[in-house]
Steps between C-alpha positions, in 0.01 A plus 500: 500500500475750217850638458653735244729332249775700665450291811473122495330301775456127526467219745751217524426133553378598844199728436557670833823660376464807278788639293492861386759590236607847389500444126692773317842338460587729209481792746653319800147451633460873564152609606290726283177653631314218324711238675457669836123492457517133400717424802257670740211308344693173527565555870130573555417175320743305718348648815160365394623155396388207713736211565814705452808364682785714369580764238820534297611818323766481230613660175502370144841424353830478684612863522246663727249432775369852458693819425238730651299763318553530125718809457397546137140553610565669835715771338182652360330508843641812661245631750454430868150376413655242268727388782213474747297290258787259434623453855146466636415228249816299563522578870148372562559194282810409702317546830236258370772262381666514842165433667406197294415227750755259351878523463626692197835394353712719272692282255762759410622356173685816391561857606241662730568872490315805628133413506594138432686494830195649670278226358743233621501656848121468520533122471538273801789295361762585239687233306766652278692369202873478572573762236215740573513834677258708705545875527327804641635734233235772531742760636694490173200674342439736789224284646416290804305173508134587449325166518581422864838340439683734736283405795524130422879521463523682835303228675717230346849635556475787751558873465876512453518243224183624331613861471842390378344284228258774394746791504756310296249362251665171579448195280537184707608160372355169612755438775450849644123457497520173691743653752253785562207260533337646188516172310425159644670289236744527210392289204729350241516718190171480313326307777338773712147420387551125541633557854201723577260235372660238724472733799137576413422129482653449844272773630197357319562162668449655844168562670347797316354664809829470689687657208262794490511540877881499493501793259240687707698469822823625344326786320345592834847536647595743224187711514377497860643578846677206661228412752224520239701270273546253786124495558431450129741206492331352806157537337613319186614190688183336649311439170806327359536295820144376456543459126493170315863520387634503857247245623579267212874532559451417869296192415763386251777555753323301771413221259860473380628511858260222599613288206866537599426406860 
């Protein structure tokens, strides 16, 4: 992938796992317009990448995952047209991120605030450093989430909790995030990325088509009426049933059973 120097991307030992790193630690990984463009391009590149098993998003350094839009630059953008341009770019990028066919893991190594929280919410799994925080602080600047984070938060925690979090500009710690179901794991301090890599490798070890189908069926439940989602889940099952992974596992089971008997 061709990525701006403000955004680092690399594969790990398993080439099917891509890591995308917000790389402005001196500015708490805040996003400038240039970084937003690079991020959108990176997501497009991931969507076109063959053999992808999982994606990890993280931030450079230990202080921040992403602190949202760079205030120093955004202060000069004062018109509604400026706002439309920015939220459209990032909103569409996060929809594409959410729709990647493979699981996306946020390795929240430091604070994820404002737009950073919205990016984390567009991921499928969130692993958070024990000392990190996630906060929808937009209301403190007279704003609302603009990149889709409000809708994703609502679907995760329900109306009552979502509006309370948003109206208070609440910053949640790791324990609170796990209790709300917004984080799946608390990592030892400094180990969020390592924990995310281990999770990604577990995913990569599974049948690739089953992994992708699992994400499709759950996304269907979020985005389609109940009956339609049921039918989509039913349609995903037969090809996997006839697939080599299941057939091979059945043969291995029967062979092992015959050996024991």
